[in-house]
PDB file of N, CA, C and O in Angstrom:
ATOM      1  N   UNK A   1     -17.062  17.052 -26.598  1.00  0.00           N
ATOM      2  CA  UNK A   1     -16.253  15.991 -27.028  1.00  0.00           C
ATOM      3  C   UNK A   1     -15.018  15.642 -26.398  1.00  0.00           C
ATOM      4  O   UNK A   1     -14.613  14.491 -26.235  1.00  0.00           O
ATOM      5  N   UNK A   2     -14.481  16.625 -26.075  1.00  0.00           N
ATOM      6  CA  UNK A   2     -13.153  16.444 -25.411  1.00  0.00           C
ATOM      7  C   UNK A   2     -13.206  15.556 -23.913  1.00  0.00           C
ATOM      8  O   UNK A   2     -12.456  14.651 -23.546  1.00  0.00           O
ATOM      9  N   UNK A   3     -13.980  15.962 -23.446  1.00  0.00           N
ATOM     10  CA  UNK A   3     -14.394  15.577 -21.843  1.00  0.00           C
ATOM     11  C   UNK A   3     -14.718  14.452 -22.423  1.00  0.00           C
ATOM     12  O   UNK A   3     -13.711  13.837 -22.073  1.00  0.00           O
ATOM     13  N   UNK A   4     -15.511  13.434 -23.228  1.00  0.00           N
ATOM     14  CA  UNK A   4     -15.544  12.149 -23.228  1.00  0.00           C
ATOM     15  C   UNK A   4     -14.328  11.364 -23.291  1.00  0.00           C
ATOM     16  O   UNK A   4     -14.079  10.448 -22.507  1.00  0.00           O
ATOM     17  N   UNK A   5     -13.448  11.803 -24.398  1.00  0.00           N
ATOM     18  CA  UNK A   5     -12.129  11.535 -24.623  1.00  0.00           C
ATOM     19  C   UNK A   5     -11.596  11.379 -23.500  1.00  0.00           C
ATOM     20  O   UNK A   5     -11.347  10.195 -23.275  1.00  0.00           O
ATOM     21  N   UNK A   6     -11.308  12.091 -22.679  1.00  0.00           N
ATOM     22  CA  UNK A   6     -10.466  12.382 -21.469  1.00  0.00           C
ATOM     23  C   UNK A   6     -11.118  11.128 -20.724  1.00  0.00           C
ATOM     24  O   UNK A   6     -10.362  10.228 -20.358  1.00  0.00           O
ATOM     25  N   UNK A   7     -12.388  11.039 -20.503  1.00  0.00           N
ATOM     26  CA  UNK A   7     -13.044  10.015 -19.486  1.00  0.00           C
ATOM     27  C   UNK A   7     -12.692   8.551 -20.328  1.00  0.00           C
ATOM     28  O   UNK A   7     -12.245   7.621 -19.657  1.00  0.00           O
ATOM     29  N   UNK A   8     -12.835   8.424 -21.334  1.00  0.00           N
ATOM     30  CA  UNK A   8     -12.402   7.439 -21.908  1.00  0.00           C
ATOM     31  C   UNK A   8     -11.047   6.682 -21.887  1.00  0.00           C
ATOM     32  O   UNK A   8     -10.834   5.470 -21.852  1.00  0.00           O
ATOM     33  N   UNK A   9     -10.057   7.895 -21.922  1.00  0.00           N
ATOM     34  CA  UNK A   9      -8.738   7.191 -21.788  1.00  0.00           C
ATOM     35  C   UNK A   9      -8.369   7.187 -20.463  1.00  0.00           C
ATOM     36  O   UNK A   9      -7.239   6.702 -20.398  1.00  0.00           O
ATOM     37  N   UNK A  10      -8.897   7.585 -19.062  1.00  0.00           N
ATOM     38  CA  UNK A  10      -8.735   7.791 -17.648  1.00  0.00           C
ATOM     39  C   UNK A  10      -9.563   6.178 -17.333  1.00  0.00           C
ATOM     40  O   UNK A  10      -9.057   5.486 -16.450  1.00  0.00           O
ATOM     41  N   UNK A  11     -10.845   5.621 -18.087  1.00  0.00           N
ATOM     42  CA  UNK A  11     -11.295   4.665 -17.495  1.00  0.00           C
ATOM     43  C   UNK A  11     -10.680   3.475 -18.406  1.00  0.00           C
ATOM     44  O   UNK A  11     -11.184   2.359 -18.279  1.00  0.00           O
ATOM     45  N   UNK A  12      -9.803   3.628 -19.156  1.00  0.00           N
ATOM     46  CA  UNK A  12      -9.161   2.629 -19.853  1.00  0.00           C
ATOM     47  C   UNK A  12      -8.110   1.859 -18.927  1.00  0.00           C
ATOM     48  O   UNK A  12      -7.789   0.671 -18.914  1.00  0.00           O
ATOM     49  N   UNK A  13      -7.722   2.848 -18.225  1.00  0.00           N
ATOM     50  CA  UNK A  13      -6.140   2.239 -17.376  1.00  0.00           C
ATOM     51  C   UNK A  13      -6.863   1.425 -15.743  1.00  0.00           C
ATOM     52  O   UNK A  13      -6.221   0.981 -14.791  1.00  0.00           O
ATOM     53  N   UNK A  14      -8.012   1.463 -15.889  1.00  0.00           N
ATOM     54  CA  UNK A  14      -8.842   0.819 -14.661  1.00  0.00           C
ATOM     55  C   UNK A  14      -8.612  -0.792 -14.695  1.00  0.00           C
ATOM     56  O   UNK A  14      -8.281  -1.502 -13.746  1.00  0.00           O
ATOM     57  N   UNK A  15      -8.901  -1.220 -16.168  1.00  0.00           N
ATOM     58  CA  UNK A  15      -8.028  -2.621 -16.413  1.00  0.00           C
ATOM     59  C   UNK A  15      -7.256  -2.886 -15.646  1.00  0.00           C
ATOM     60  O   UNK A  15      -7.438  -3.874 -14.934  1.00  0.00           O
ATOM     61  N   UNK A  16      -5.762  -1.857 -15.476  1.00  0.00           N
ATOM     62  CA  UNK A  16      -4.712  -2.159 -14.512  1.00  0.00           C
ATOM     63  C   UNK A  16      -4.802  -3.014 -13.432  1.00  0.00           C
ATOM     64  O   UNK A  16      -4.124  -3.999 -13.140  1.00  0.00           O
ATOM     65  N   UNK A  17      -6.174  -2.251 -12.631  1.00  0.00           N
ATOM     66  CA  UNK A  17      -6.024  -2.724 -11.158  1.00  0.00           C
ATOM     67  C   UNK A  17      -6.629  -4.308 -11.102  1.00  0.00           C
ATOM     68  O   UNK A  17      -6.884  -4.872 -10.038  1.00  0.00           O
ATOM     69  N   UNK A  18      -6.818  -4.944 -12.486  1.00  0.00           N
ATOM     70  CA  UNK A  18      -6.915  -6.226 -12.405  1.00  0.00           C
ATOM     71  C   UNK A  18      -6.052  -7.088 -11.703  1.00  0.00           C
ATOM     72  O   UNK A  18      -6.608  -7.968 -11.045  1.00  0.00           O
ATOM     73  N   UNK A  19      -4.513  -7.028 -11.687  1.00  0.00           N
ATOM     74  CA  UNK A  19      -3.813  -7.327 -11.136  1.00  0.00           C
ATOM     75  C   UNK A  19      -3.779  -8.781 -11.290  1.00  0.00           C
ATOM     76  O   UNK A  19      -3.412  -9.386 -10.283  1.00  0.00           O
ATOM     77  N   UNK A  20      -4.037  -9.388 -12.179  1.00  0.00           N
ATOM     78  CA  UNK A  20      -4.320 -11.128 -12.211  1.00  0.00           C
ATOM     79  C   UNK A  20      -5.280 -11.931 -12.060  1.00  0.00           C
ATOM     80  O   UNK A  20      -5.511 -13.035 -12.552  1.00  0.00           O
ATOM     81  N   UNK A  21      -6.040 -11.031 -11.051  1.00  0.00           N
ATOM     82  CA  UNK A  21      -7.166 -11.886 -10.727  1.00  0.00           C
ATOM     83  C   UNK A  21      -7.871 -12.782 -11.807  1.00  0.00           C
ATOM     84  O   UNK A  21      -8.028 -13.979 -11.565  1.00  0.00           O
ATOM     85  N   UNK A  22      -8.128 -12.457 -12.514  1.00  0.00           N
ATOM     86  CA  UNK A  22      -9.046 -12.779 -13.676  1.00  0.00           C
ATOM     87  C   UNK A  22      -8.371 -14.414 -14.237  1.00  0.00           C
ATOM     88  O   UNK A  22      -8.879 -15.524 -14.397  1.00  0.00           O
ATOM     89  N   UNK A  23      -7.368 -14.004 -14.363  1.00  0.00           N
ATOM     90  CA  UNK A  23      -6.764 -15.579 -14.930  1.00  0.00           C
ATOM     91  C   UNK A  23      -6.303 -16.320 -13.330  1.00  0.00           C
ATOM     92  O   UNK A  23      -6.192 -17.546 -13.294  1.00  0.00           O
ATOM     93  N   UNK A  24      -6.102 -15.660 -12.307  1.00  0.00           N
ATOM     94  CA  UNK A  24      -6.536 -16.470 -11.127  1.00  0.00           C
ATOM     95  C   UNK A  24      -7.695 -17.416 -10.763  1.00  0.00           C
ATOM     96  O   UNK A  24      -7.663 -18.486 -10.156  1.00  0.00           O
ATOM     97  N   UNK A  25      -8.788 -16.698 -11.327  1.00  0.00           N
ATOM     98  CA  UNK A  25      -9.654 -17.151 -10.776  1.00  0.00           C
ATOM     99  C   UNK A  25     -10.163 -18.614 -11.984  1.00  0.00           C
ATOM    100  O   UNK A  25     -10.784 -19.646 -11.727  1.00  0.00           O
ATOM    101  N   UNK A  26      -9.766 -18.272 -12.876  1.00  0.00           N
ATOM    102  CA  UNK A  26     -10.164 -19.126 -14.338  1.00  0.00           C
ATOM    103  C   UNK A  26      -9.063 -20.433 -13.957  1.00  0.00           C
ATOM    104  O   UNK A  26      -9.382 -21.615 -14.078  1.00  0.00           O
ATOM    105  N   UNK A  27      -7.981 -20.053 -13.570  1.00  0.00           N
ATOM    106  CA  UNK A  27      -7.093 -21.446 -13.255  1.00  0.00           C
ATOM    107  C   UNK A  27      -7.898 -21.930 -12.008  1.00  0.00           C
ATOM    108  O   UNK A  27      -8.222 -23.100 -12.213  1.00  0.00           O
ATOM    109  N   UNK A  28      -8.300 -21.541 -10.928  1.00  0.00           N
ATOM    110  CA  UNK A  28      -8.405 -22.451  -9.812  1.00  0.00           C
ATOM    111  C   UNK A  28      -9.636 -22.856  -9.728  1.00  0.00           C
ATOM    112  O   UNK A  28      -9.812 -23.834  -9.000  1.00  0.00           O
ATOM    113  N   UNK A  29     -11.201 -22.085 -10.622  1.00  0.00           N
ATOM    114  CA  UNK A  29     -11.991 -22.625 -10.648  1.00  0.00           C
ATOM    115  C   UNK A  29     -12.328 -23.822 -11.653  1.00  0.00           C
ATOM    116  O   UNK A  29     -13.308 -24.566 -11.623  1.00  0.00           O
ATOM    117  N   UNK A  30     -11.551 -23.814 -12.305  1.00  0.00           N
ATOM    118  CA  UNK A  30     -11.217 -25.031 -13.522  1.00  0.00           C
ATOM    119  C   UNK A  30     -10.597 -26.036 -12.443  1.00  0.00           C
ATOM    120  O   UNK A  30     -11.192 -27.046 -12.066  1.00  0.00           O
ATOM    121  N   UNK A  31      -9.366 -25.654 -12.003  1.00  0.00           N
ATOM    122  CA  UNK A  31      -8.902 -26.828 -11.202  1.00  0.00           C
ATOM    123  C   UNK A  31      -9.824 -27.218  -9.863  1.00  0.00           C
ATOM    124  O   UNK A  31      -9.632 -28.364  -9.459  1.00  0.00           O
ATOM    125  N   UNK A  32     -10.537 -26.635  -9.319  1.00  0.00           N
ATOM    126  CA  UNK A  32     -11.240 -27.152  -8.421  1.00  0.00           C
ATOM    127  C   UNK A  32     -12.511 -27.965  -8.740  1.00  0.00           C
ATOM    128  O   UNK A  32     -13.118 -28.785  -8.051  1.00  0.00           O
ATOM    129  N   UNK A  33     -12.737 -27.505  -9.974  1.00  0.00           N
ATOM    130  CA  UNK A  33     -14.174 -28.187 -10.453  1.00  0.00           C
ATOM    131  C   UNK A  33     -13.753 -29.472 -11.143  1.00  0.00           C
ATOM    132  O   UNK A  33     -14.597 -30.321 -11.430  1.00  0.00           O
ATOM    133  N   UNK A  34     -12.190 -29.663 -11.472  1.00  0.00           N
ATOM    134  CA  UNK A  34     -11.944 -31.098 -11.806  1.00  0.00           C
ATOM    135  C   UNK A  34     -11.760 -31.623 -10.686  1.00  0.00           C
ATOM    136  O   UNK A  34     -12.135 -32.795 -10.712  1.00  0.00           O
ATOM    137  N   UNK A  35     -11.322 -31.288  -9.622  1.00  0.00           N
ATOM    138  CA  UNK A  35     -11.653 -31.982  -8.278  1.00  0.00           C
ATOM    139  C   UNK A  35     -12.543 -32.472  -7.684  1.00  0.00           C
ATOM    140  O   UNK A  35     -12.477 -33.491  -6.996  1.00  0.00           O
ATOM    141  N   UNK A  36     -13.604 -31.714  -7.911  1.00  0.00           N
ATOM    142  CA  UNK A  36     -15.164 -31.623  -7.354  1.00  0.00           C
ATOM    143  C   UNK A  36     -14.992 -31.144  -6.266  1.00  0.00           C
ATOM    144  O   UNK A  36     -15.877 -31.492  -5.484  1.00  0.00           O
ATOM    145  N   UNK A  37     -14.054 -30.320  -5.726  1.00  0.00           N
ATOM    146  CA  UNK A  37     -14.228 -29.124  -4.751  1.00  0.00           C
ATOM    147  C   UNK A  37     -14.822 -27.957  -4.875  1.00  0.00           C
ATOM    148  O   UNK A  37     -14.322 -26.872  -5.173  1.00  0.00           O
ATOM    149  N   UNK A  38     -16.114 -28.282  -4.588  1.00  0.00           N
ATOM    150  CA  UNK A  38     -17.000 -27.209  -5.016  1.00  0.00           C
ATOM    151  C   UNK A  38     -16.964 -25.895  -3.931  1.00  0.00           C
ATOM    152  O   UNK A  38     -17.125 -24.715  -4.243  1.00  0.00           O
ATOM    153  N   UNK A  39     -16.747 -26.349  -2.788  1.00  0.00           N
ATOM    154  CA  UNK A  39     -16.732 -25.384  -1.751  1.00  0.00           C
ATOM    155  C   UNK A  39     -15.222 -24.671  -2.135  1.00  0.00           C
ATOM    156  O   UNK A  39     -15.148 -23.448  -2.012  1.00  0.00           O
ATOM    157  N   UNK A  40     -14.493 -25.130  -2.416  1.00  0.00           N
ATOM    158  CA  UNK A  40     -13.373 -24.265  -2.745  1.00  0.00           C
ATOM    159  C   UNK A  40     -13.530 -23.308  -3.971  1.00  0.00           C
ATOM    160  O   UNK A  40     -12.891 -22.259  -4.049  1.00  0.00           O
ATOM    161  N   UNK A  41     -14.336 -23.689  -4.840  1.00  0.00           N
ATOM    162  CA  UNK A  41     -14.696 -22.961  -5.858  1.00  0.00           C
ATOM    163  C   UNK A  41     -15.219 -21.605  -5.658  1.00  0.00           C
ATOM    164  O   UNK A  41     -14.879 -20.532  -6.156  1.00  0.00           O
ATOM    165  N   UNK A  42     -16.387 -22.001  -4.565  1.00  0.00           N
ATOM    166  CA  UNK A  42     -16.875 -20.875  -4.087  1.00  0.00           C
ATOM    167  C   UNK A  42     -16.304 -19.973  -3.163  1.00  0.00           C
ATOM    168  O   UNK A  42     -16.936 -18.966  -2.843  1.00  0.00           O
ATOM    169  N   UNK A  43     -15.101 -20.228  -2.658  1.00  0.00           N
ATOM    170  CA  UNK A  43     -14.438 -19.373  -1.952  1.00  0.00           C
ATOM    171  C   UNK A  43     -13.504 -18.442  -2.894  1.00  0.00           C
ATOM    172  O   UNK A  43     -13.228 -17.285  -2.578  1.00  0.00           O
ATOM    173  N   UNK A  44     -13.045 -19.060  -4.081  1.00  0.00           N
ATOM    174  CA  UNK A  44     -12.028 -18.152  -5.246  1.00  0.00           C
ATOM    175  C   UNK A  44     -13.056 -17.497  -5.633  1.00  0.00           C
ATOM    176  O   UNK A  44     -12.777 -16.314  -5.439  1.00  0.00           O
ATOM    177  N   UNK A  45     -14.447 -17.606  -6.221  1.00  0.00           N
ATOM    178  CA  UNK A  45     -15.243 -16.929  -6.885  1.00  0.00           C
ATOM    179  C   UNK A  45     -15.591 -15.550  -5.588  1.00  0.00           C
ATOM    180  O   UNK A  45     -15.407 -14.362  -5.854  1.00  0.00           O
ATOM    181  N   UNK A  46     -15.892 -15.839  -4.792  1.00  0.00           N
ATOM    182  CA  UNK A  46     -16.124 -14.896  -3.619  1.00  0.00           C
ATOM    183  C   UNK A  46     -15.491 -13.910  -3.072  1.00  0.00           C
ATOM    184  O   UNK A  46     -15.863 -12.787  -2.731  1.00  0.00           O
ATOM    185  N   UNK A  47     -13.640 -14.906  -2.983  1.00  0.00           N
ATOM    186  CA  UNK A  47     -12.598 -13.568  -2.684  1.00  0.00           C
ATOM    187  C   UNK A  47     -12.403 -12.819  -4.034  1.00  0.00           C
ATOM    188  O   UNK A  47     -11.706 -11.812  -3.913  1.00  0.00           O
ATOM    189  N   UNK A  48     -12.811 -13.049  -5.174  1.00  0.00           N
ATOM    190  CA  UNK A  48     -12.247 -12.146  -6.782  1.00  0.00           C
ATOM    191  C   UNK A  48     -13.649 -11.022  -6.347  1.00  0.00           C
ATOM    192  O   UNK A  48     -13.319  -9.851  -6.158  1.00  0.00           O
ATOM    193  N   UNK A  49     -14.844 -11.299  -6.228  1.00  0.00           N
ATOM    194  CA  UNK A  49     -15.732 -10.942  -5.999  1.00  0.00           C
ATOM    195  C   UNK A  49     -15.663  -9.485  -5.170  1.00  0.00           C
ATOM    196  O   UNK A  49     -16.045  -8.395  -5.594  1.00  0.00           O
ATOM    197  N   UNK A  50     -15.007  -9.809  -3.740  1.00  0.00           N
ATOM    198  CA  UNK A  50     -14.900  -8.760  -3.164  1.00  0.00           C
ATOM    199  C   UNK A  50     -13.412  -7.990  -3.148  1.00  0.00           C
ATOM    200  O   UNK A  50     -13.174  -7.126  -2.305  1.00  0.00           O
ATOM    201  N   UNK A  51     -12.712  -8.276  -3.875  1.00  0.00           N
ATOM    202  CA  UNK A  51     -11.571  -7.959  -4.358  1.00  0.00           C
ATOM    203  C   UNK A  51     -11.892  -6.704  -5.366  1.00  0.00           C
ATOM    204  O   UNK A  51     -11.434  -5.562  -5.333  1.00  0.00           O
ATOM    205  N   UNK A  52     -12.933  -7.362  -6.371  1.00  0.00           N
ATOM    206  CA  UNK A  52     -13.329  -6.361  -7.856  1.00  0.00           C
ATOM    207  C   UNK A  52     -13.933  -5.358  -6.974  1.00  0.00           C
ATOM    208  O   UNK A  52     -13.649  -4.169  -7.115  1.00  0.00           O
ATOM    209  N   UNK A  53     -14.807  -5.793  -6.006  1.00  0.00           N
ATOM    210  CA  UNK A  53     -15.736  -4.679  -5.099  1.00  0.00           C
ATOM    211  C   UNK A  53     -14.969  -3.576  -4.274  1.00  0.00           C
ATOM    212  O   UNK A  53     -15.343  -2.502  -3.802  1.00  0.00           O
ATOM    213  N   UNK A  54     -13.899  -4.158  -4.273  1.00  0.00           N
ATOM    214  CA  UNK A  54     -13.205  -2.950  -3.400  1.00  0.00           C
ATOM    215  C   UNK A  54     -12.307  -2.027  -4.328  1.00  0.00           C
ATOM    216  O   UNK A  54     -12.123  -0.858  -3.987  1.00  0.00           O
ATOM    217  N   UNK A  55     -11.876  -2.408  -5.218  1.00  0.00           N
ATOM    218  CA  UNK A  55     -10.865  -2.030  -6.298  1.00  0.00           C
ATOM    219  C   UNK A  55     -11.817  -0.712  -7.076  1.00  0.00           C
ATOM    220  O   UNK A  55     -11.515   0.462  -7.290  1.00  0.00           O
ATOM    221  N   UNK A  56     -13.071  -1.493  -7.370  1.00  0.00           N
ATOM    222  CA  UNK A  56     -14.310  -0.579  -8.035  1.00  0.00           C
ATOM    223  C   UNK A  56     -14.868   0.413  -7.128  1.00  0.00           C
ATOM    224  O   UNK A  56     -15.430   1.308  -7.760  1.00  0.00           O
ATOM    225  N   UNK A  57     -14.909   0.569  -5.850  1.00  0.00           N
ATOM    226  CA  UNK A  57     -15.373   1.373  -5.063  1.00  0.00           C
ATOM    227  C   UNK A  57     -13.682   2.319  -4.455  1.00  0.00           C
ATOM    228  O   UNK A  57     -13.709   3.493  -4.086  1.00  0.00           O
ATOM    229  N   UNK A  58     -12.905   1.808  -4.477  1.00  0.00           N
ATOM    230  CA  UNK A  58     -11.724   2.866  -4.598  1.00  0.00           C
ATOM    231  C   UNK A  58     -11.665   3.878  -5.688  1.00  0.00           C
ATOM    232  O   UNK A  58     -11.505   5.093  -5.572  1.00  0.00           O
ATOM    233  N   UNK A  59     -11.853   3.030  -6.979  1.00  0.00           N
ATOM    234  CA  UNK A  59     -11.708   3.895  -8.408  1.00  0.00           C
ATOM    235  C   UNK A  59     -12.726   4.891  -8.066  1.00  0.00           C
ATOM    236  O   UNK A  59     -12.444   6.089  -8.070  1.00  0.00           O
ATOM    237  N   UNK A  60     -13.896   4.460  -7.769  1.00  0.00           N
ATOM    238  CA  UNK A  60     -14.992   5.238  -7.962  1.00  0.00           C
ATOM    239  C   UNK A  60     -14.991   6.586  -6.865  1.00  0.00           C
ATOM    240  O   UNK A  60     -15.387   7.659  -7.319  1.00  0.00           O
ATOM    241  N   UNK A  61     -14.552   6.518  -5.446  1.00  0.00           N
ATOM    242  CA  UNK A  61     -13.661   7.058  -4.431  1.00  0.00           C
ATOM    243  C   UNK A  61     -12.986   8.403  -5.134  1.00  0.00           C
ATOM    244  O   UNK A  61     -13.267   9.578  -4.898  1.00  0.00           O
ATOM    245  N   UNK A  62     -11.871   7.799  -6.202  1.00  0.00           N
ATOM    246  CA  UNK A  62     -10.517   8.353  -6.188  1.00  0.00           C
ATOM    247  C   UNK A  62     -11.032   9.167  -7.341  1.00  0.00           C
ATOM    248  O   UNK A  62     -10.944  10.388  -7.213  1.00  0.00           O
ATOM    249  N   UNK A  63     -11.593   8.655  -8.525  1.00  0.00           N
ATOM    250  CA  UNK A  63     -11.665   9.702  -9.393  1.00  0.00           C
ATOM    251  C   UNK A  63     -12.831  10.417  -9.427  1.00  0.00           C
ATOM    252  O   UNK A  63     -12.881  11.288 -10.296  1.00  0.00           O
ATOM    253  N   UNK A  64     -14.251  10.217  -8.362  1.00  0.00           N
ATOM    254  CA  UNK A  64     -14.755  11.564  -7.974  1.00  0.00           C
ATOM    255  C   UNK A  64     -14.055  12.600  -7.249  1.00  0.00           C
ATOM    256  O   UNK A  64     -14.400  13.771  -7.407  1.00  0.00           O
ATOM    257  N   UNK A  65     -13.030  12.266  -6.407  1.00  0.00           N
ATOM    258  CA  UNK A  65     -12.318  13.344  -5.261  1.00  0.00           C
ATOM    259  C   UNK A  65     -11.645  13.967  -6.585  1.00  0.00           C
ATOM    260  O   UNK A  65     -11.815  15.172  -6.766  1.00  0.00           O
ATOM    261  N   UNK A  66     -10.937  13.275  -7.469  1.00  0.00           N
ATOM    262  CA  UNK A  66     -10.089  14.151  -8.599  1.00  0.00           C
ATOM    263  C   UNK A  66     -10.874  14.651  -9.830  1.00  0.00           C
ATOM    264  O   UNK A  66     -10.432  15.410 -10.692  1.00  0.00           O
ATOM    265  N   UNK A  67     -11.954  14.175  -9.786  1.00  0.00           N
ATOM    266  CA  UNK A  67     -12.404  15.351 -10.830  1.00  0.00           C
ATOM    267  C   UNK A  67     -13.370  16.311 -10.296  1.00  0.00           C
ATOM    268  O   UNK A  67     -13.662  17.228 -11.063  1.00  0.00           O
ATOM    269  N   UNK A  68     -13.792  16.302  -9.428  1.00  0.00           N
ATOM    270  CA  UNK A  68     -14.725  17.482  -9.206  1.00  0.00           C
ATOM    271  C   UNK A  68     -13.840  18.659  -8.885  1.00  0.00           C
ATOM    272  O   UNK A  68     -14.269  19.811  -8.932  1.00  0.00           O
ATOM    273  N   UNK A  69     -12.928  18.437  -8.646  1.00  0.00           N
ATOM    274  CA  UNK A  69     -11.788  20.065  -8.252  1.00  0.00           C
ATOM    275  C   UNK A  69     -11.286  20.180  -9.431  1.00  0.00           C
ATOM    276  O   UNK A  69     -10.880  21.317  -9.671  1.00  0.00           O
ATOM    277  N   UNK A  70     -11.150  19.346 -10.341  1.00  0.00           N
ATOM    278  CA  UNK A  70     -10.412  19.283 -11.796  1.00  0.00           C
ATOM    279  C   UNK A  70     -11.359  20.434 -12.303  1.00  0.00           C
ATOM    280  O   UNK A  70     -10.795  21.433 -12.752  1.00  0.00           O
ATOM    281  N   UNK A  71     -12.640  20.409 -12.284  1.00  0.00           N
ATOM    282  CA  UNK A  71     -13.729  21.051 -13.422  1.00  0.00           C
ATOM    283  C   UNK A  71     -13.386  22.274 -12.950  1.00  0.00           C
ATOM    284  O   UNK A  71     -13.731  23.162 -13.730  1.00  0.00           O
ATOM    285  N   UNK A  72     -12.966  22.571 -12.201  1.00  0.00           N
ATOM    286  CA  UNK A  72     -12.814  24.181 -12.267  1.00  0.00           C
ATOM    287  C   UNK A  72     -11.519  24.627 -12.906  1.00  0.00           C
ATOM    288  O   UNK A  72     -11.442  25.766 -13.364  1.00  0.00           O
ATOM    289  N   UNK A  73     -10.321  23.649 -12.971  1.00  0.00           N
ATOM    290  CA  UNK A  73      -9.230  24.169 -14.015  1.00  0.00           C
ATOM    291  C   UNK A  73      -9.458  24.101 -15.389  1.00  0.00           C
ATOM    292  O   UNK A  73      -8.864  24.878 -16.135  1.00  0.00           O
ATOM    293  N   UNK A  74     -10.522  22.973 -15.975  1.00  0.00           N
ATOM    294  CA  UNK A  74     -10.836  22.982 -17.569  1.00  0.00           C
ATOM    295  C   UNK A  74     -11.964  23.833 -17.835  1.00  0.00           C
ATOM    296  O   UNK A  74     -12.867  24.106 -17.044  1.00  0.00           O
ATOM    297  N   UNK A  75     -11.808  24.294 -19.222  1.00  0.00           N
ATOM    298  CA  UNK A  75     -12.569  25.484 -19.117  1.00  0.00           C
ATOM    299  C   UNK A  75     -13.777  24.745 -20.555  1.00  0.00           C
ATOM    300  O   UNK A  75     -13.745  24.516 -21.764  1.00  0.00           O
ATOM    301  N   UNK A  76     -14.912  24.603 -19.135  1.00  0.00           N
ATOM    302  CA  UNK A  76     -16.069  24.144 -19.891  1.00  0.00           C
ATOM    303  C   UNK A  76     -17.285  25.201 -20.290  1.00  0.00           C
ATOM    304  O   UNK A  76     -17.475  26.233 -19.647  1.00  0.00           O
ATOM    305  N   UNK A  77     -17.985  24.859 -21.293  1.00  0.00           N
ATOM    306  CA  UNK A  77     -18.980  26.105 -21.667  1.00  0.00           C
ATOM    307  C   UNK A  77     -20.354  25.880 -20.797  1.00  0.00           C
ATOM    308  O   UNK A  77     -20.928  24.792 -20.747  1.00  0.00           O
ATOM    309  N   UNK A  78     -20.771  26.992 -20.161  1.00  0.00           N
ATOM    310  CA  UNK A  78     -21.598  26.798 -19.285  1.00  0.00           C
ATOM    311  C   UNK A  78     -22.921  25.549 -19.496  1.00  0.00           C
ATOM    312  O   UNK A  78     -23.138  24.666 -18.666  1.00  0.00           O
ATOM    313  N   UNK A  79     -23.306  25.641 -20.139  1.00  0.00           N
ATOM    314  CA  UNK A  79     -24.319  24.733 -21.081  1.00  0.00           C
ATOM    315  C   UNK A  79     -23.856  23.135 -20.758  1.00  0.00           C
ATOM    316  O   UNK A  79     -24.570  22.178 -20.458  1.00  0.00           O
ATOM    317  N   UNK A  80     -22.675  23.196 -20.899  1.00  0.00           N
ATOM    318  CA  UNK A  80     -22.273  21.589 -20.716  1.00  0.00           C
ATOM    319  C   UNK A  80     -21.463  21.043 -19.659  1.00  0.00           C
ATOM    320  O   UNK A  80     -20.942  19.928 -19.627  1.00  0.00           O
ATOM    321  N   UNK A  81     -21.404  22.293 -18.487  1.00  0.00           N
ATOM    322  CA  UNK A  81     -20.974  21.620 -17.533  1.00  0.00           C
ATOM    323  C   UNK A  81     -21.473  20.664 -16.369  1.00  0.00           C
ATOM    324  O   UNK A  81     -20.742  19.940 -15.692  1.00  0.00           O
ATOM    325  N   UNK A  82     -23.202  20.823 -16.230  1.00  0.00           N
ATOM    326  CA  UNK A  82     -23.626  20.036 -15.806  1.00  0.00           C
ATOM    327  C   UNK A  82     -23.421  18.451 -16.081  1.00  0.00           C
ATOM    328  O   UNK A  82     -23.532  17.634 -15.167  1.00  0.00           O
ATOM    329  N   UNK A  83     -23.030  17.984 -17.772  1.00  0.00           N
ATOM    330  CA  UNK A  83     -22.968  17.240 -18.317  1.00  0.00           C
ATOM    331  C   UNK A  83     -21.913  16.757 -17.641  1.00  0.00           C
ATOM    332  O   UNK A  83     -22.175  15.781 -16.938  1.00  0.00           O
ATOM    333  N   UNK A  84     -20.559  17.217 -17.631  1.00  0.00           N
ATOM    334  CA  UNK A  84     -19.365  16.740 -17.314  1.00  0.00           C
ATOM    335  C   UNK A  84     -19.327  16.619 -16.057  1.00  0.00           C
ATOM    336  O   UNK A  84     -18.256  16.130 -15.697  1.00  0.00           O
ATOM    337  N   UNK A  85     -20.003  16.843 -15.255  1.00  0.00           N
ATOM    338  CA  UNK A  85     -20.199  16.381 -13.843  1.00  0.00           C
ATOM    339  C   UNK A  85     -20.707  15.358 -13.642  1.00  0.00           C
ATOM    340  O   UNK A  85     -20.874  14.968 -12.486  1.00  0.00           O
TER     341      UNK A  85
END
């Protein structure tokens, strides 16, 4: 139960990686849609997707590189070690 609480609290901070991208996408998609500039809308959405994919990949790599060594220092019963990994 404690490992789930730790996992949920750490993943809650991943929302900070947004850095205002969602708000910017909403603003510019609405702006370009009203102007009829669908190519610009596509560029904004594609750029946001690339940013989120890069941030997600970085978060996965960082969390895995921290979690695997950290399991040595956390006392988890042997029966639950596989689930914790």
